[in-house]
C-alpha positions in Angstrom: 114.7 1.9 167.5 116.3 4.9 169.0 113.8 6.9 171.0 115.5 10.3 170.5 115.3 10.6 166.7 114.8 14.0 165.1 111.5 15.1 163.6 109.6 12.0 164.7 110.8 10.3 167.9 110.6 6.6 168.6 107.4 6.9 170.6 105.6 8.6 167.7 107.0 6.1 165.2 105.9 3.0 167.3 102.5 4.6 167.7 102.2 4.9 163.9 103.4 1.4 163.5 100.9 0.0 165.9 98.0 1.8 164.2 99.0 0.6 160.8 97.6 -2.9 160.0 100.6 -3.8 157.9 103.1 -3.1 160.8 100.9 -3.7 163.8 102.6 -7.0 164.7 106.2 -5.7 164.1 108.5 -6.7 166.9 110.4 -3.8 168.4 113.1 -2.9 170.9 113.4 0.7 172.1 117.0 1.9 172.7 117.4 4.9 174.9 120.1 6.8 176.7 117.8 6.6 179.7 117.9 3.4 181.7 115.5 4.0 184.6 112.6 1.6 185.2 110.2 4.5 184.4 111.9 4.9 181.0 111.5 1.2 180.3 107.9 1.2 181.5 107.1 4.2 179.3 108.6 2.4 176.2 106.6 -0.7 176.9 103.4 1.2 177.4 104.0 3.1 174.1 104.0 -0.3 172.3 107.6 -1.5 172.3 108.2 -5.2 173.1 111.4 -4.5 175.0 113.7 -1.6 176.2 117.5 -1.5 176.3 119.5 1.4 177.7 122.4 2.6 175.5 125.1 1.4 175.3 123.7 -2.1 175.5 126.2 -4.9 174.9 125.8 -7.3 172.0 124.9 -10.0 174.5 122.1 -7.9 175.9 120.8 -7.2 172.4 120.9 -10.9 171.5 119.1 -11.8 174.7 116.4 -9.2 174.0 115.9 -10.4 170.4 115.7 -14.0 171.6 112.9 -13.1 174.0 110.9 -11.6 171.2 
């Protein structure tokens, strides 16, 4: 999920997903143009299972999915 979406950003959307019983256990990866450790930590604290900085390679994405 892109964190910088219009109208509702990724942080808001994952918050909604975690509060909803039907989507609470949904596995999620945040994708952001920001790749600092603080950015990854913020995404994980918000409820994402992983964080990747854009432009992640297909191998990085496959690896993150495998860890889920």
